[in-house]
C-alpha angles and dihedrals in degrees: 000000000000122000114210098175134086127190128240094004088155087069102035098038088210094144089071132072101211141022088244090065090055091046088053090054092054091047091050092051090053092048091050092058087079091062138345116241133149125014118293108180107182096193090054090044098051103028110030111088094191101047122115091223097072088039089060092053092047092054101036106023090086090054093054087061095042114041091173091060089045091055092050093051099043093045083077090063104030113046118222092015105159104179142007109217100182146346118222131192125213087003124185131152112262089232091065092217092184092051099239143072096272113143142171112254087220130007124194112203113203149159123237128174090343094309130113114236145169135207115205117198132199106212122208126190117150094335124092128218116289111268093204117108116224126189129171137165088241089061090056092048093056091040094054092052094050129089093195098087122082100178134064116279092248091064094060097050092057109120093248094059101025096098095050090043092056089051090051090051090057090053093047092047092050090058095040090054093045096244089127134014093222134013130191129186131201152167122250111194148144109280094232093054097104094176093057091046093051092049091047093049093048092050090047089054089054092063129079106248086004097168089058102041099036114054121202107202126174127203086248091054091052095046092046091052089048097048093051089066130088097260136182115243090255091054092047091050089052090052090053092049089053 
């Protein structure tokens, strides 16, 4: 019997590795007052030890506070990246171009070669990809305007790929509506999760220039990129806790 729940995590903050992760939560709640997009379940966030939502804050909350460190890490995954301007959690455009509540678990906003870009990541921890199949006319509208997809529409709405597809639609719509000059998507997952890797690789192969526009990043990749840097002791301790 495994217990994955703690009590009063909102008060203790024990679901988070560093104060910066908690600060990022408060910042995110303030940002979300402007508009409500994505799912932000506070009980799951503060009290569920096995949820991907607190995991996202533990990995990327530090980077929201330190854009220079964020640039150094993500330069390993996005060539010619010159600046990280923000890190968002449960990010979706307020316009809801895809017509639903789909959101990136984490979004890295950046500048590269004079252009404004964003990387939207789907984070996996103990959860698997959603098995529910979603299909909307708004999906088809974004799909038809995009040059990213190499397979028929019906392939992407299969339950196995549906979640990653909806994330890709967000990225495509952001560029189509001139919110960003370039948009990447990706999968952030534990390196021993073979099922997630197989799904990510298959989805990547279903995109034109997939290895460039869809990033597959493991926890190990992230930690290795972090630990290669000249870190403070607090940052190195955080890397060890990860």
